[in-house]
C-alpha positions in Angstrom: 93.7 255.5 -65.2 90.6 255.9 -63.0 89.6 259.3 -61.9 90.7 260.0 -58.3 88.0 260.3 -55.7 85.2 259.9 -58.2 83.6 256.9 -56.4 83.7 258.5 -53.0 82.3 261.8 -54.4 79.4 259.7 -55.9 78.7 258.0 -52.6 78.8 261.4 -50.7 76.5 262.9 -53.3 74.0 260.0 -52.9 74.1 260.2 -49.1 73.5 263.9 -49.2 70.8 263.7 -51.8 68.8 260.8 -50.3 68.0 260.4 -46.6 68.9 256.9 -45.7 68.0 254.6 -42.8 71.6 253.2 -42.8 74.4 255.3 -44.3 76.9 252.6 -43.4 75.5 250.5 -46.2 76.0 253.3 -48.7 79.7 253.6 -47.8 80.3 249.8 -47.5 78.4 247.4 -49.7 76.9 249.9 -52.1 80.1 251.8 -52.1 82.1 248.7 -53.2 79.7 248.4 -56.2 80.1 252.1 -57.1 83.9 251.8 -56.9 84.0 248.8 -59.1 81.4 250.1 -61.6 82.9 253.5 -62.1 86.5 252.5 -61.9 86.1 251.9 -65.7 85.9 255.6 -66.3 89.0 257.7 -67.0 89.9 261.2 -68.2 89.0 260.3 -71.8 85.6 258.9 -71.0 82.6 260.6 -72.5 79.0 261.1 -71.6 77.9 258.1 -73.6 80.3 255.8 -71.7 78.9 257.1 -68.4 75.4 256.6 -69.7 76.1 253.0 -70.6 77.4 252.3 -67.1 74.3 253.8 -65.5 72.0 252.0 -67.9 73.6 248.7 -67.0 73.5 249.3 -63.2 72.6 246.2 -61.3 68.9 246.5 -60.5 69.3 244.4 -57.4 71.7 247.0 -56.0 69.3 249.8 -56.8 66.4 247.9 -55.0 68.7 247.5 -52.0 69.4 251.3 -52.1 65.7 252.1 -52.6 64.8 250.0 -49.5 67.2 252.2 -47.4 65.3 255.4 -48.2 63.6 256.9 -45.1 61.0 258.6 -47.3 60.2 256.4 -50.3 57.4 258.5 -51.6 57.8 257.5 -55.2 57.3 254.1 -56.7 60.5 252.2 -57.6 60.2 252.9 -61.4 60.0 256.7 -60.8 62.8 256.5 -58.2 64.9 254.6 -60.7 64.5 257.2 -63.5 65.3 260.1 -61.0 68.2 258.3 -59.5 69.9 257.5 -62.8 69.3 261.1 -64.1 70.8 262.7 -61.0 73.7 260.3 -61.0 74.4 260.9 -64.7 74.4 264.7 -64.3 76.6 264.5 -61.2 79.2 262.3 -62.8 79.3 264.5 -65.9 79.7 267.6 -63.7 82.5 265.9 -61.7 84.3 265.0 -64.9 83.8 268.4 -66.6 81.7 267.0 -69.4 79.2 269.3 -71.0 76.0 267.4 -71.5 74.1 270.1 -73.4 75.4 268.7 -76.7 73.5 265.4 -76.1 70.2 267.2 -76.5 70.9 268.1 -80.1 72.2 264.7 -81.1 
């Protein structure tokens, strides 16, 4: 069973983290992608499953999101790394997953 409100919480997190030219896109088109992608997660999902979803994020969708940034001070490659790291940490926090153990793996 998918985690209630996870997708909308992710979208709200991204909108509050990144200043966008068009927030409507984040809630509509990008939001649909987020909902479909992360609907695969459930209460039994672990950090590695989350990481796999983030690693396999559609790069075209990320380019579209990057193009919406008001202040794109980083190049796309740096943005991509930061985006994925922030998203991973946020989702783990939302799901109550302790990611400290991954460091020692």
